[in-house]
Structures are given as C-alpha cells and as structure tokens.
C-alpha positions, 0 to 999 in steps of 0.5 A: 087680448090687447097688445103689450102697450094696452096691457101695460096701461091696464096694469097701471090703471089697476095699480092706481085703483088698488091704491085707492083706500076702500073697504079692502085696503082698510081691512088689510091695514087694520089687520097689519096694524093689529097683528103684523105684516103676515096678518095683513098679507093674509087679509090681502090674499083673502081679498084676492080670492074673493075677486076671483069669485067675481071674475069667474061669476061675471064671465059666467053671466052672474055679474050681468044678473047683478047689474040688471036685476034690482032684486039680486043686487039688493039681496047681496048688497044688504048681506054685504052691508050687514057684514061690513057693519058687523066688522066695524062694530067688532072694532068699535067694541074692542077693549082699549089697552091700559098699559104696557102689559095690556099692549103686550097682551093685545099684540099676542092676541092679534098674533094668535088670531088664525091667519085662516080667519083673517083670510076668510074675513077678507074673502067675505068682505070682497065676495059680499060686495056686489059693487066689485062685480059691477066694477069688473063688468064696467072696467075690464071690457074696455080693454077687450078688442071688439074683434076678439073671438072669445070675449068670455076667455079674454075677460077671465084672462084680463081679470086674472091679470088685474087680480095678480097685479094687485098682490104687490100693492096689497102687500105694500099696504100690509108692510107699510101698516106693519112698519107704522104699527112698530112705532111706540107712540102709535101702539099706545093709541091702537084702540083709537085706530080700532075706533076709527077703522070701526067707524069707517067700516060701518060707514062703508056698510051704510054707503053700500046699503044706500047704493044702487046697481050702477057701476061705481 
C-alpha cells in the first residue's frame, strides 16, 4: 500500500474523476431531478455496487481479459451501449407535463418508482460498461508500490478506497440536483431536461459502441 501522502493524492484524484460528468453522474442527476435526493442517492449506491464488480473482476484477471481480448471487450461493450441507448430512449419518450396537475402527477410517479429499480439501473449502467474495468486497470496500479508483496490485495484495497471515497461526491451530485429540481421554473421544464438527458445517454451509448479497448 502507498504511504499516507500518496493515499491522499489517490483520494484527491478519485474525487476529481468522480466530479467529471459522464453516464454515472448523468444517471444520478436525472433521477434526483425527477424523484428527489433519495432517488439520486439510490442511483449513486447502485453505481458504487457496479464498481465493486469491476474492482474484484480486475483483481481476478477478468479486467485483463477485457483489456487484451477484442472479442470479450466487444461483446460487453455492445450490451452496454444497447443498455445506455435504451435508458436514453425511455427519457426521450417520456410524457411531457401540460400543467400544474400533470407536474404533481409526474412528481408522484417519480417518487413511486422503486428505489430498488433505480439502484439496479445504476448497477447495470456501470457493470455493462467495459471502459470502467479498463479504467481501474489503468488508474489503480499507478499507486501500488513495485515492491508490494501482494499486488492483487493492494489493488482490491485501493479500489475499495476509491469506491468509498466516491460516495460523498455522488451524494453531492444527488443533493445539488434535488435542490435545483425544487425551483418552480425548472420543474416546468422537466420534460426538456428528460429530452436532453435522453439524448446524452444515447450519445454515451454511441460513444461506447465506437470505442476500442484502450484505456480511457
């Protein structure tokens, strides 16, 4: 394991990376805007759970397989791209509210949506993106000392630290989006936010479909 100074650098770098908008951040923000902070936090916890899958898979060698096998990477990336496009299409086709009554109904619909379903959506958004596995393989080993006796264990511990340190960042995105959603002007334009989020998810899906297996 790195010393305390390098651990702080590792956490700081993780925070900066988690602050960068991408499919995960968009999923958290979209759910918070639609259904409040609890939904956004549930989305963030699902994404965190998906990251744990990549961390342990990379430690076991599955991440190396994705990095070196074009067929394995392509199979997972097409599934992930299709899933992102499906999420985007659902947002694009969502019904636009017409008045105050419809806005209230839309809010109730979002609150009624199972937090488990939101959690699962975040989980699969992350698990089905092979670029996340490649990221961990590229990022984490930079902080493992060459003389480390058990590099696989060090990889797992650093990956877990990265994941846990992302929780306050994800919660911050959720709380900020929920605060913004309480503004009346924005609530009236919620359907346009859904359209923008839907288009961005489809864009992320296309970007993933066109990507290769090099580290991001």
